[in-house]
PASEBA-1860 file (N, C-alpha, C; in nm, 3 decimals):
! residues 329
1> MRIRFEDF> 10.133/4.361/-0.637/10.140/4.310/-0.736/10.264/4.218/-0.748 ~ 10.301/4.039/-0.770/10.425/4.001/-0.786/10.442/4.012/-0.899 ~ 10.617/4.024/-0.937/10.639/4.028/-1.073/10.741/3.888/-1.045 ~ 10.730/3.806/-1.181/10.819/3.646/-1.145/10.955/3.739/-1.236 ~ 11.054/3.681/-1.207/11.171/3.744/-1.265/11.163/3.698/-1.402 ~ 11.128/3.593/-1.394/11.143/3.486/-1.560/11.009/3.572/-1.652 ~ 10.905/3.675/-1.582/10.804/3.723/-1.682/10.896/3.873/-1.662 ~ 10.973/3.933/-1.615/10.995/4.078/-1.640/11.019/4.126/-1.763
9> NSPKNLLV> 11.062/4.057/-1.878/11.096/4.103/-1.995/10.970/4.148/-2.100 ~ 10.813/4.119/-2.009/10.739/4.102/-2.065/10.686/4.243/-2.043 ~ 10.615/4.291/-2.172/10.596/4.450/-2.185/10.519/4.486/-2.093 ~ 10.412/4.427/-2.031/10.345/4.474/-1.915/10.416/4.503/-1.777 ~ 10.476/4.383/-1.749/10.571/4.404/-1.631/10.676/4.525/-1.624 ~ 10.732/4.530/-1.765/10.804/4.616/-1.768/10.769/4.755/-1.760 ~ 10.640/4.783/-1.799/10.580/4.914/-1.772/10.540/4.942/-1.653 ~ 10.539/4.840/-1.557/10.512/4.845/-1.417/10.645/4.902/-1.349
17> FCLLFLSS> 10.727/4.822/-1.393/10.870/4.837/-1.312/10.909/4.988/-1.343 ~ 10.893/5.042/-1.457/10.909/5.198/-1.500/10.811/5.299/-1.398 ~ 10.682/5.251/-1.365/10.630/5.393/-1.309/10.650/5.311/-1.146 ~ 10.710/5.190/-1.119/10.723/5.207/-0.977/10.856/5.288/-0.952 ~ 10.940/5.285/-1.052/11.076/5.337/-1.028/11.064/5.476/-1.035 ~ 10.964/5.527/-1.144/10.959/5.671/-1.117/10.927/5.708/-1.044 ~ 10.805/5.649/-0.939/10.713/5.728/-0.810/10.793/5.687/-0.723 ~ 10.926/5.615/-0.667/11.025/5.644/-0.597/11.115/5.740/-0.595
25> SLLAQQSS> 11.160/5.760/-0.737/11.221/5.896/-0.746/11.180/6.013/-0.681 ~ 11.035/6.016/-0.741/10.976/6.131/-0.704/10.985/6.183/-0.563 ~ 10.888/6.059/-0.474/10.925/6.070/-0.328/11.045/6.063/-0.249 ~ 11.160/6.033/-0.309/11.289/6.054/-0.251/11.309/6.155/-0.243 ~ 11.303/6.286/-0.359/11.326/6.437/-0.401/11.246/6.452/-0.323 ~ 11.089/6.426/-0.292/11.026/6.526/-0.165/11.082/6.520/-0.028 ~ 11.119/6.390/0.000/11.189/6.366/0.148/11.293/6.413/0.171 ~ 11.385/6.427/0.080/11.510/6.493/0.056/11.525/6.624/0.063
33> SSPSTIPA> 11.415/6.697/0.051/11.408/6.865/0.055/11.429/6.919/0.174 ~ 11.521/7.033/0.190/11.483/7.061/0.332/11.385/7.188/0.344 ~ 11.345/7.226/0.486/11.227/7.293/0.481/11.276/7.418/0.466 ~ 11.409/7.456/0.479/11.464/7.580/0.431/11.449/7.630/0.279 ~ 11.419/7.531/0.199/11.407/7.589/0.057/11.241/7.628/0.044 ~ 11.154/7.617/0.130/11.001/7.664/0.081/11.055/7.840/0.161 ~ 10.970/7.888/0.087/11.032/8.053/0.087/10.943/8.098/0.198 ~ 11.005/8.199/0.276/10.987/8.265/0.406/10.824/8.325/0.354
41> SNPNQIAI> 10.730/8.334/0.458/10.591/8.429/0.442/10.667/8.551/0.480 ~ 10.579/8.635/0.400/10.588/8.747/0.435/10.481/8.790/0.494 ~ 10.471/8.825/0.636/10.357/8.859/0.767/10.270/8.926/0.669 ~ 10.295/9.046/0.621/10.210/9.147/0.534/10.145/9.070/0.450 ~ 10.188/9.005/0.374/10.093/8.939/0.268/10.003/8.819/0.299 ~ 10.058/8.771/0.420/9.965/8.689/0.518/9.832/8.769/0.556 ~ 9.846/8.885/0.582/9.755/8.954/0.644/9.647/8.998/0.515 ~ 9.697/9.074/0.413/9.620/9.125/0.326/9.597/8.981/0.223
49> LRWYRANQ> 9.586/8.822/0.252/9.591/8.748/0.189/9.630/8.775/0.007 ~ 9.759/8.795/0.016/9.828/8.796/-0.101/9.946/8.724/-0.089 ~ 9.882/8.564/-0.185/9.993/8.462/-0.103/10.153/8.457/-0.220 ~ 10.130/8.531/-0.324/10.232/8.525/-0.426/10.331/8.613/-0.321 ~ 10.466/8.584/-0.378/10.602/8.636/-0.300/10.566/8.793/-0.372 ~ 10.640/8.876/-0.220/10.613/9.029/-0.215/10.760/9.082/-0.189 ~ 10.785/9.179/-0.222/10.894/9.258/-0.150/10.835/9.288/0.012 ~ 10.998/9.266/0.109/10.938/9.268/0.228/11.001/9.431/0.254
57> TARFAVGN> 11.065/9.501/0.171/11.114/9.628/0.185/11.097/9.693/0.025 ~ 11.107/9.824/0.030/11.060/9.888/-0.119/11.121/10.021/-0.090 ~ 11.186/10.090/-0.151/11.238/10.237/-0.160/11.203/10.336/-0.243 ~ 11.149/10.462/-0.194/11.112/10.547/-0.297/11.163/10.687/-0.301 ~ 11.211/10.716/-0.387/11.293/10.899/-0.372/11.162/10.977/-0.321 ~ 11.208/11.079/-0.250/11.126/11.196/-0.242/11.224/11.343/-0.240 ~ 11.157/11.433/-0.198/11.239/11.533/-0.165/11.358/11.556/-0.102 ~ 11.440/11.677/-0.068/11.505/11.678/0.018/11.456/11.700/0.150
65> GPGQVAFD> 11.529/11.637/0.280/11.460/11.632/0.389/11.341/11.578/0.436 ~ 11.343/11.454/0.413/11.182/11.409/0.431/11.169/11.434/0.585 ~ 11.075/11.445/0.599/11.044/11.422/0.811/10.918/11.372/0.813 ~ 10.782/11.436/0.815/10.675/11.347/0.824/10.563/11.274/0.722 ~ 10.525/11.178/0.779/10.463/11.106/0.691/10.310/11.103/0.731 ~ 10.203/11.136/0.618/10.073/11.033/0.659/9.987/10.980/0.547 ~ 9.896/10.905/0.570/9.833/10.859/0.478/9.692/10.874/0.491 ~ 9.628/10.912/0.353/9.531/10.979/0.287/9.384/10.872/0.307
73> GGNIWVTN> 9.411/10.744/0.316/9.336/10.613/0.248/9.348/10.549/0.152 ~ 9.450/10.659/0.038/9.512/10.566/-0.082/9.619/10.584/-0.108 ~ 9.707/10.701/-0.037/9.825/10.757/-0.044/9.917/10.811/0.027 ~ 10.025/10.805/0.018/10.138/10.851/0.127/10.180/10.950/0.085 ~ 10.187/11.093/0.194/10.228/11.220/0.183/10.337/11.226/0.269 ~ 10.442/11.294/0.219/10.563/11.308/0.301/10.641/11.469/0.284 ~ 10.634/11.514/0.420/10.707/11.668/0.432/10.900/11.645/0.372 ~ 10.913/11.765/0.294/11.041/11.743/0.275/11.089/11.888/0.301
81> SSSNTVTK> 11.132/11.923/0.404/11.157/12.073/0.485/11.217/12.117/0.419 ~ 11.353/12.061/0.307/11.436/12.131/0.256/11.409/12.185/0.125 ~ 11.317/12.114/0.060/11.247/12.113/-0.054/11.144/12.236/-0.050 ~ 11.072/12.279/0.075/10.969/12.346/0.066/10.822/12.265/-0.024 ~ 10.821/12.117/0.013/10.728/12.055/-0.075/10.671/11.944/0.015 ~ 10.560/11.903/-0.035/10.511/11.781/-0.018/10.505/11.667/-0.123 ~ 10.552/11.524/-0.139/10.544/11.440/-0.223/10.437/11.332/-0.191 ~ 10.374/11.336/-0.289/10.242/11.232/-0.309/10.268/11.127/-0.388
89> LQATDGTV> 10.263/11.002/-0.260/10.290/10.857/-0.376/10.180/10.792/-0.331 ~ 10.122/10.693/-0.436/10.065/10.602/-0.468/10.092/10.483/-0.374 ~ 9.991/10.433/-0.269/10.035/10.375/-0.194/10.024/10.195/-0.216 ~ 9.968/10.176/-0.291/9.980/10.035/-0.382/10.162/10.004/-0.412 ~ 10.218/10.130/-0.513/10.316/10.058/-0.553/10.418/10.202/-0.553 ~ 10.397/10.302/-0.482/10.473/10.401/-0.471/10.532/10.498/-0.557 ~ 10.422/10.478/-0.686/10.422/10.583/-0.751/10.416/10.698/-0.724 ~ 10.516/10.833/-0.759/10.493/10.986/-0.719/10.381/11.025/-0.817
97> LGNFAAGS> 10.300/11.073/-0.722/10.160/11.116/-0.811/10.152/11.298/-0.818 ~ 10.277/11.329/-0.737/10.335/11.477/-0.770/10.376/11.570/-0.630 ~ 10.437/11.637/-0.663/10.526/11.721/-0.555/10.464/11.849/-0.527 ~ 10.421/11.871/-0.446/10.365/12.050/-0.396/10.405/12.132/-0.299 ~ 10.388/12.229/-0.334/10.443/12.354/-0.265/10.380/12.331/-0.123 ~ 10.465/12.367/-0.021/10.394/12.376/0.109/10.451/12.459/0.202 ~ 10.445/12.604/0.151/10.496/12.677/0.261/10.693/12.671/0.288 ~ 10.713/12.716/0.460/10.821/12.735/0.449/10.881/12.655/0.553
105> SPSGIAFD> 11.011/12.539/0.549/11.002/12.435/0.587/10.900/12.351/0.645 ~ 10.836/12.259/0.597/10.730/12.158/0.615/10.768/12.095/0.714 ~ 10.671/12.097/0.818/10.678/11.959/0.912/10.622/11.844/0.944 ~ 10.515/11.881/1.033/10.434/11.798/1.054/10.274/11.784/0.948 ~ 10.230/11.671/0.975/10.141/11.701/0.836/10.024/11.566/0.890 ~ 9.920/11.618/0.809/9.774/11.521/0.915/9.655/11.544/0.824 ~ 9.568/11.451/0.772/9.452/11.450/0.678/9.342/11.462/0.732 ~ 9.232/11.485/0.701/9.133/11.543/0.776/8.994/11.449/0.698
113> GANIWVAD> 9.031/11.411/0.594/8.883/11.309/0.532/8.912/11.362/0.401 ~ 8.947/11.498/0.368/8.923/11.546/0.250/9.072/11.614/0.255 ~ 9.113/11.699/0.304/9.246/11.745/0.264/9.356/11.733/0.342 ~ 9.492/11.781/0.333/9.641/11.777/0.381/9.662/11.877/0.457 ~ 9.707/11.862/0.568/9.768/11.979/0.658/9.915/11.998/0.673 ~ 9.969/12.096/0.651/10.095/12.063/0.659/10.122/12.242/0.766 ~ 10.203/12.196/0.835/10.295/12.282/0.959/10.396/12.323/0.876 ~ 10.403/12.466/0.843/10.479/12.537/0.791/10.578/12.585/0.868
121> QSSSSVTE> 10.687/12.523/0.932/10.755/12.585/1.059/10.803/12.695/1.020 ~ 10.885/12.753/0.938/10.972/12.858/0.943/10.879/12.994/0.911 ~ 10.764/12.963/0.874/10.659/13.105/0.846/10.550/13.107/0.946 ~ 10.538/13.037/1.027/10.465/13.018/1.181/10.300/13.017/1.087 ~ 10.305/12.902/0.993/10.183/12.888/0.925/10.096/12.711/0.910 ~ 9.992/12.726/0.886/9.971/12.557/0.831/9.959/12.566/0.677 ~ 9.954/12.526/0.584/9.897/12.502/0.463/9.783/12.377/0.431 ~ 9.698/12.450/0.375/9.588/12.325/0.368/9.596/12.254/0.195
129> LRASDGTA> 9.604/12.183/0.176/9.623/12.093/0.052/9.507/12.025/0.012 ~ 9.438/12.021/-0.089/9.361/11.929/-0.167/9.385/11.804/-0.175 ~ 9.351/11.709/-0.113/9.395/11.617/-0.120/9.408/11.491/-0.225 ~ 9.312/11.541/-0.352/9.265/11.478/-0.463/9.389/11.495/-0.542 ~ 9.432/11.659/-0.557/9.512/11.729/-0.634/9.645/11.801/-0.652 ~ 9.631/11.792/-0.481/9.737/11.872/-0.421/9.737/12.024/-0.436 ~ 9.635/12.043/-0.499/9.599/12.212/-0.529/9.595/12.316/-0.397 ~ 9.633/12.437/-0.335/9.647/12.431/-0.242/9.523/12.533/-0.199
137> AGNFPVGF> 9.446/12.485/-0.047/9.325/12.547/-0.040/9.318/12.643/0.077 ~ 9.432/12.663/0.123/9.462/12.772/0.197/9.549/12.783/0.297 ~ 9.601/12.888/0.327/9.691/12.907/0.429/9.670/12.996/0.582 ~ 9.713/12.933/0.689/9.660/12.995/0.797/9.791/13.040/0.885 ~ 9.747/13.116/0.971/9.847/13.165/1.066/9.855/13.099/1.172 ~ 9.961/13.068/1.257/9.929/12.963/1.391/10.012/13.058/1.457 ~ 10.079/12.992/1.575/10.148/12.995/1.682/10.307/12.997/1.617 ~ 10.417/13.027/1.705/10.579/13.054/1.620/10.616/12.863/1.625
145> SPFAVAFD> 10.700/12.890/1.532/10.752/12.740/1.488/10.647/12.649/1.479 ~ 10.553/12.627/1.409/10.479/12.529/1.428/10.525/12.357/1.378 ~ 10.513/12.285/1.467/10.612/12.158/1.414/10.514/12.016/1.378 ~ 10.387/11.967/1.462/10.344/11.820/1.421/10.198/11.908/1.433 ~ 10.104/11.826/1.369/9.955/11.840/1.350/9.885/11.715/1.370 ~ 9.771/11.766/1.383/9.667/11.634/1.443/9.496/11.678/1.403 ~ 9.452/11.538/1.383/9.282/11.598/1.338/9.220/11.521/1.413 ~ 9.107/11.607/1.505/8.998/11.550/1.549/8.877/11.466/1.564
153> GANIWVVN> 8.871/11.505/1.406/8.749/11.433/1.359/8.657/11.589/1.302 ~ 8.696/11.709/1.361/8.623/11.816/1.311/8.716/11.920/1.309 ~ 8.816/11.940/1.395/8.931/12.070/1.417/9.098/11.972/1.359 ~ 9.162/12.091/1.309/9.282/12.066/1.318/9.376/12.130/1.446 ~ 9.443/12.050/1.484/9.534/12.107/1.611/9.653/12.084/1.567 ~ 9.734/12.210/1.586/9.926/12.254/1.551/10.003/12.289/1.682 ~ 10.098/12.171/1.663/10.178/12.190/1.797/10.286/12.330/1.734 ~ 10.308/12.432/1.865/10.366/12.552/1.817/10.515/12.530/1.897
161> LGSNNVTK> 10.590/12.509/1.846/10.732/12.434/1.920/10.799/12.562/1.956 ~ 10.797/12.677/1.946/10.863/12.803/1.931/10.781/12.901/2.058 ~ 10.617/12.850/2.051/10.566/12.955/2.183/10.455/12.838/2.244 ~ 10.521/12.753/2.277/10.481/12.675/2.391/10.308/12.674/2.454 ~ 10.267/12.626/2.284/10.138/12.615/2.304/10.058/12.548/2.173 ~ 9.942/12.506/2.139/9.868/12.434/2.076/9.756/12.535/2.004 ~ 9.769/12.535/1.863/9.642/12.614/1.811/9.547/12.536/1.753 ~ 9.457/12.585/1.749/9.268/12.480/1.723/9.220/12.536/1.620
169> LLARTGKV> 9.186/12.475/1.497/9.148/12.593/1.410/9.011/12.485/1.364 ~ 8.915/12.498/1.306/8.833/12.415/1.229/8.852/12.433/1.099 ~ 8.851/12.271/1.115/8.878/12.213/0.969/8.818/12.257/0.853 ~ 8.708/12.309/0.837/8.648/12.309/0.754/8.665/12.473/0.648 ~ 8.700/12.557/0.773/8.748/12.683/0.725/8.870/12.742/0.771 ~ 8.932/12.694/0.847/9.066/12.694/0.894/9.085/12.820/0.992 ~ 8.937/12.886/1.088/8.916/12.955/1.181/9.000/12.908/1.302 ~ 9.063/13.006/1.335/9.150/12.984/1.480/9.016/12.982/1.606
177> LGTFPVGA> 9.010/12.897/1.680/8.880/12.870/1.785/8.970/12.860/1.929 ~ 9.087/12.894/1.920/9.166/12.902/2.023/9.293/12.865/2.035 ~ 9.387/12.901/2.131/9.532/12.878/2.169/9.517/12.861/2.299 ~ 9.614/12.711/2.340/9.618/12.682/2.457/9.746/12.635/2.522 ~ 9.765/12.721/2.638/9.910/12.667/2.699/9.941/12.547/2.753 ~ 10.052/12.476/2.663/10.115/12.309/2.703/10.251/12.331/2.775 ~ 10.325/12.244/2.764/10.480/12.234/2.838/10.537/12.306/2.747 ~ 10.687/12.263/2.765/10.807/12.382/2.712/10.816/12.313/2.619
185> SPQGIAFD> 10.839/12.334/2.506/10.896/12.325/2.352/10.816/12.214/2.280 ~ 10.703/12.202/2.272/10.668/12.076/2.233/10.634/12.038/2.084 ~ 10.623/11.901/2.085/10.650/11.849/1.954/10.563/11.788/1.921 ~ 10.530/11.662/1.952/10.449/11.531/1.919/10.308/11.573/1.947 ~ 10.196/11.529/1.873/10.070/11.552/1.956/10.001/11.406/1.874 ~ 9.881/11.388/1.958/9.774/11.258/1.901/9.639/11.303/1.996 ~ 9.556/11.252/1.927/9.400/11.238/1.965/9.370/11.092/1.970 ~ 9.300/11.094/2.127/9.246/10.949/2.161/9.102/10.951/2.136
193> GFNIWVAN> 9.058/11.023/2.081/8.890/11.023/2.034/8.790/11.110/2.127 ~ 8.878/11.184/2.251/8.796/11.251/2.298/8.928/11.378/2.360 ~ 9.038/11.356/2.372/9.146/11.445/2.408/9.257/11.472/2.347 ~ 9.326/11.565/2.329/9.436/11.566/2.251/9.573/11.591/2.364 ~ 9.657/11.511/2.320/9.789/11.499/2.371/9.918/11.536/2.315 ~ 10.000/11.596/2.384/10.145/11.676/2.338/10.234/11.622/2.422 ~ 10.374/11.595/2.374/10.476/11.569/2.425/10.539/11.661/2.392 ~ 10.612/11.705/2.519/10.679/11.836/2.546/10.816/11.777/2.634
201> PGDSTVTK> 10.899/11.792/2.507/11.037/11.736/2.520/11.142/11.841/2.650 ~ 11.097/11.957/2.627/11.116/12.089/2.714/11.157/12.057/2.832 ~ 11.032/12.013/2.879/11.007/11.979/3.036/11.000/11.824/3.073 ~ 11.009/11.732/2.975/10.987/11.620/2.989/10.843/11.556/3.028 ~ 10.754/11.665/3.005/10.637/11.559/3.047/10.497/11.594/2.917 ~ 10.404/11.544/2.951/10.295/11.532/2.831/10.198/11.571/2.901 ~ 10.088/11.666/2.813/10.014/11.725/2.838/9.880/11.669/2.774 ~ 9.771/11.667/2.823/9.638/11.615/2.791/9.536/11.709/2.833
209> LRAADGAV> 9.502/11.747/2.660/9.407/11.855/2.682/9.241/11.780/2.614 ~ 9.126/11.859/2.684/9.002/11.826/2.653/8.983/11.883/2.479 ~ 8.941/11.788/2.404/8.972/11.857/2.259/8.811/11.915/2.265 ~ 8.720/11.940/2.321/8.603/11.999/2.349/8.651/12.134/2.368 ~ 8.688/12.176/2.451/8.708/12.349/2.474/8.884/12.355/2.516 ~ 8.961/12.242/2.512/9.116/12.258/2.544/9.139/12.288/2.651 ~ 9.095/12.242/2.753/9.116/12.245/2.913/9.190/12.161/2.922 ~ 9.277/12.154/3.046/9.388/12.072/3.092/9.323/11.983/3.159
217> VGTFTAGV> 9.361/11.824/3.099/9.256/11.725/3.209/9.398/11.682/3.241 ~ 9.535/11.670/3.265/9.620/11.625/3.328/9.767/11.675/3.266 ~ 9.849/11.652/3.340/9.989/11.688/3.282/10.062/11.544/3.340 ~ 10.136/11.480/3.244/10.211/11.344/3.346/10.337/11.334/3.287 ~ 10.406/11.259/3.320/10.583/11.257/3.341/10.605/11.129/3.241 ~ 10.639/11.072/3.164/10.710/10.974/3.105/10.857/10.952/3.102 ~ 10.909/10.954/2.981/11.089/10.960/3.006/11.165/11.068/2.963 ~ 11.268/11.093/2.903/11.322/11.185/2.914/11.288/11.248/2.762
225> GPVGLAFD> 11.284/11.361/2.731/11.266/11.429/2.629/11.150/11.353/2.538 ~ 11.040/11.361/2.592/10.937/11.324/2.466/10.910/11.390/2.354 ~ 10.888/11.289/2.245/10.901/11.409/2.149/10.797/11.321/2.049 ~ 10.732/11.200/2.036/10.634/11.151/1.977/10.521/11.034/2.027 ~ 10.389/11.082/1.983/10.321/10.965/2.050/10.230/10.934/1.951 ~ 10.175/10.786/1.985/10.064/10.737/1.903/9.944/10.679/2.013 ~ 9.799/10.654/1.975/9.727/10.567/2.079/9.652/10.465/2.014 ~ 9.656/10.365/2.080/9.648/10.222/2.039/9.474/10.181/2.057
233> GANMWVVN> 9.422/10.281/2.094/9.267/10.251/2.124/9.239/10.239/2.260 ~ 9.330/10.225/2.364/9.352/10.221/2.532/9.433/10.314/2.554 ~ 9.587/10.319/2.497/9.708/10.352/2.597/9.750/10.454/2.490 ~ 9.854/10.534/2.526/9.885/10.643/2.469/10.043/10.589/2.476 ~ 10.135/10.618/2.347/10.251/10.521/2.360/10.342/10.660/2.348 ~ 10.441/10.692/2.392/10.500/10.826/2.404/10.700/10.797/2.356 ~ 10.722/10.837/2.277/10.861/10.834/2.203/10.952/10.914/2.340 ~ 11.047/10.842/2.399/11.146/10.948/2.491/11.280/10.940/2.427
241> QGSNNVTK> 11.273/11.070/2.342/11.436/11.062/2.280/11.526/11.073/2.358 ~ 11.526/11.143/2.474/11.634/11.172/2.566/11.705/11.032/2.633 ~ 11.588/10.923/2.665/11.597/10.824/2.725/11.599/10.709/2.666 ~ 11.612/10.700/2.509/11.589/10.561/2.426/11.528/10.507/2.493 ~ 11.419/10.574/2.488/11.313/10.425/2.548/11.173/10.456/2.467 ~ 11.059/10.360/2.490/10.887/10.444/2.478/10.798/10.398/2.619 ~ 10.694/10.504/2.633/10.637/10.475/2.784/10.520/10.454/2.729 ~ 10.459/10.346/2.798/10.322/10.334/2.789/10.189/10.417/2.900
249> LRASDGSV> 10.139/10.490/2.847/10.023/10.552/2.943/9.903/10.531/2.924 ~ 9.855/10.454/3.003/9.660/10.437/3.034/9.598/10.579/2.952 ~ 9.539/10.611/2.901/9.471/10.670/2.852/9.384/10.766/2.893 ~ 9.293/10.645/2.995/9.191/10.756/3.085/9.254/10.805/3.215 ~ 9.368/10.797/3.253/9.422/10.840/3.348/9.602/10.861/3.359 ~ 9.655/10.858/3.253/9.778/10.869/3.234/9.859/10.819/3.333 ~ 9.810/10.680/3.373/9.962/10.625/3.453/10.012/10.503/3.385 ~ 10.145/10.522/3.448/10.245/10.440/3.339/10.209/10.286/3.342
257> QGSFPVGS> 10.197/10.231/3.225/10.159/10.091/3.187/10.298/9.982/3.198 ~ 10.396/10.085/3.151/10.540/10.015/3.124/10.600/10.123/3.091 ~ 10.795/10.081/3.035/10.884/10.168/2.972/10.952/10.066/2.911 ~ 10.979/10.067/2.756/11.039/9.955/2.725/11.159/10.045/2.597 ~ 11.262/9.963/2.622/11.385/10.007/2.515/11.367/10.004/2.421 ~ 11.390/10.069/2.328/11.430/10.097/2.158/11.554/10.133/2.130 ~ 11.590/10.180/1.995/11.698/10.259/1.935/11.761/10.388/1.975 ~ 11.865/10.414/1.907/11.921/10.570/1.968/11.853/10.663/1.936
265> LPQAVVFD> 11.766/10.747/2.011/11.731/10.887/1.938/11.565/10.889/1.862 ~ 11.530/10.789/1.924/11.412/10.805/1.841/11.319/10.878/1.846 ~ 11.253/10.883/1.704/11.170/11.022/1.651/11.015/10.992/1.673 ~ 10.967/10.900/1.623/10.806/10.873/1.581/10.795/10.722/1.623 ~ 10.650/10.739/1.610/10.580/10.608/1.678/10.459/10.605/1.599 ~ 10.379/10.484/1.546/10.298/10.455/1.484/10.219/10.294/1.537 ~ 10.053/10.290/1.536/10.060/10.190/1.565/9.961/10.109/1.455 ~ 9.971/9.984/1.439/9.947/9.920/1.312/9.802/9.796/1.307
273> GANIWITN> 9.737/9.834/1.458/9.609/9.757/1.509/9.680/9.665/1.598 ~ 9.813/9.669/1.604/9.818/9.487/1.701/10.008/9.544/1.736 ~ 10.084/9.613/1.704/10.212/9.645/1.703/10.233/9.787/1.713 ~ 10.338/9.814/1.776/10.398/9.980/1.803/10.496/9.963/1.737 ~ 10.519/10.063/1.610/10.685/10.055/1.561/10.698/10.182/1.601 ~ 10.825/10.211/1.621/10.963/10.346/1.662/11.048/10.374/1.600 ~ 11.073/10.455/1.517/11.178/10.479/1.411/11.314/10.560/1.510 ~ 11.449/10.496/1.465/11.545/10.504/1.601/11.644/10.561/1.473
281> FSSNTVTK> 11.651/10.741/1.495/11.704/10.848/1.412/11.872/10.809/1.428 ~ 11.944/10.728/1.517/12.074/10.743/1.501/12.136/10.589/1.494 ~ 11.993/10.488/1.498/12.067/10.387/1.452/11.997/10.309/1.346 ~ 11.966/10.443/1.284/11.904/10.370/1.154/11.867/10.250/1.119 ~ 11.715/10.217/1.220/11.650/10.119/1.229/11.495/10.156/1.281 ~ 11.404/10.056/1.270/11.299/10.089/1.355/11.266/9.978/1.393 ~ 11.169/9.979/1.541/11.161/9.854/1.618/11.030/9.843/1.620 ~ 10.976/9.692/1.646/10.855/9.681/1.633/10.837/9.608/1.781
289> LRASDGAL> 10.714/9.691/1.856/10.670/9.621/1.959/10.554/9.563/2.002 ~ 10.536/9.437/2.044/10.401/9.428/2.068/10.323/9.526/2.136 ~ 10.216/9.572/2.122/10.141/9.702/2.204/10.037/9.588/2.321 ~ 10.073/9.497/2.335/9.950/9.414/2.451/10.051/9.435/2.567 ~ 10.179/9.403/2.537/10.271/9.350/2.633/10.388/9.457/2.630 ~ 10.407/9.509/2.529/10.573/9.610/2.507/10.673/9.508/2.443 ~ 10.647/9.374/2.442/10.752/9.263/2.417/10.799/9.297/2.246 ~ 10.924/9.300/2.268/11.009/9.317/2.159/11.001/9.210/2.015
297> IGTFPTEQ> 10.919/9.283/1.908/10.904/9.125/1.785/11.046/9.179/1.703 ~ 11.101/9.288/1.678/11.188/9.289/1.620/11.252/9.424/1.574 ~ 11.348/9.423/1.534/11.456/9.579/1.542/11.495/9.531/1.367 ~ 11.468/9.651/1.276/11.499/9.639/1.163/11.548/9.739/1.113 ~ 11.656/9.727/0.997/11.758/9.858/0.940/11.661/9.899/0.834 ~ 11.664/10.038/0.832/11.606/10.169/0.753/11.722/10.229/0.658 ~ 11.674/10.308/0.594/11.761/10.393/0.506/11.823/10.496/0.639 ~ 11.920/10.594/0.631/11.973/10.685/0.665/11.875/10.793/0.736
305> FPEGIAFD> 11.913/10.787/0.894/11.834/10.894/0.957/11.654/10.855/0.935 ~ 11.607/10.774/0.971/11.462/10.734/1.001/11.375/10.844/1.083 ~ 11.282/10.900/1.017/11.235/11.024/1.102/11.071/10.986/1.132 ~ 10.996/11.044/1.052/10.834/11.032/1.059/10.804/10.864/0.964 ~ 10.683/10.834/1.008/10.641/10.713/0.999/10.472/10.727/1.014 ~ 10.399/10.634/0.926/10.264/10.602/0.904/10.252/10.462/0.863 ~ 10.145/10.411/0.883/10.070/10.290/0.862/9.966/10.284/0.739 ~ 9.953/10.186/0.650/9.846/10.243/0.523/9.758/10.174/0.593
313> GANVWIAN> 9.779/10.044/0.661/9.630/9.923/0.663/9.738/9.839/0.644 ~ 9.852/9.804/0.596/9.918/9.651/0.538/10.053/9.687/0.612 ~ 10.094/9.802/0.530/10.245/9.831/0.555/10.318/9.970/0.607 ~ 10.421/9.989/0.684/10.444/10.120/0.729/10.575/10.176/0.654 ~ 10.539/10.292/0.669/10.652/10.404/0.557/10.698/10.475/0.680 ~ 10.826/10.453/0.624/10.946/10.536/0.719/11.031/10.667/0.608 ~ 11.015/10.791/0.678/11.096/10.864/0.611/11.231/10.890/0.635 ~ 11.275/10.925/0.525/11.478/10.863/0.573/11.534/10.983/0.522
321> AGSNSVSK> 11.562/11.072/0.657/11.579/11.224/0.615/11.740/11.212/0.543 ~ 11.793/11.142/0.571/11.959/11.113/0.540/11.938/11.052/0.407 ~ 11.842/11.011/0.330/11.876/10.949/0.223/11.767/11.023/0.154 ~ 11.689/11.110/0.144/11.580/11.168/0.076/11.491/11.062/0.019 ~ 11.442/10.979/0.083/11.367/10.878/0.049/11.283/10.837/0.150 ~ 11.177/10.748/0.122/11.067/10.693/0.222/11.076/10.554/0.160 ~ 11.078/10.446/0.273/11.076/10.313/0.308/10.936/10.258/0.313 ~ 10.910/10.131/0.261/10.771/10.087/0.250/10.818/9.911/0.310
329> R> 10.750/9.913/0.449/10.810/9.737/0.485/10.690/9.692/0.507
END
């Protein structure tokens, strides 16, 4: 539309001019806005299709000396070795649902679909708690200084740090089905769908046992001082505390697929469906690696002395031994 200067003062043309001026101003504001003003997306909120702004991290207080973490499908459970308790938190918002007695110096923890199993390191037993309300369902003797626990779909496997073996119990009753020798000073344990893997820092080996009968399928070397294990569906990831790295072993035959540097004094490892997360006790960090090739995705700060770690389907939870807390990332 052409506006003649002499007609500018007409009401109609004055309105047109005002609208053009307003439109130009808005376009100028939009074009001058820096892309940095757009808030960065949280990968977790994208994954679960929650597009509102969300906290990247959150911190929740638990008991004294938190060590290991487990997820029961709706809640996070944390062992507190100095408090002789486990803390149950609602995974959605970190609300504490209860603190429950769990033997002496509780360490490793696992969920069997209905109950929580806790390794009581100082009492050489495991405690079974009903996941729904934390009620004690049983206490069962195992080997000396039990340190970690895993569930194979029917049975509970307990790593006995002080007796260099693992105990297999029927989850339904707690009956001991067998005790099987492994390497020296075993600490970590994981199930790959058919076999039980045990990390032995005392002789820097990893033992593979057939879950059906406890027969040794193989003994493999990874790095120095292996302490933690996680299965990614095809490979076993081994945390090597003495060499500050993780080793990727092919689960079918134990062959080394690669070793990757992480932080200082790594402790525990978890798989999130695409990536591997490792807690670094002395660095106060957690390392994230791409599971397909071990590429470093990032190293993130934690609270003091991170130990155990678990994945809840959207976030990782980290037990911070030095600050008596868990972090949700």
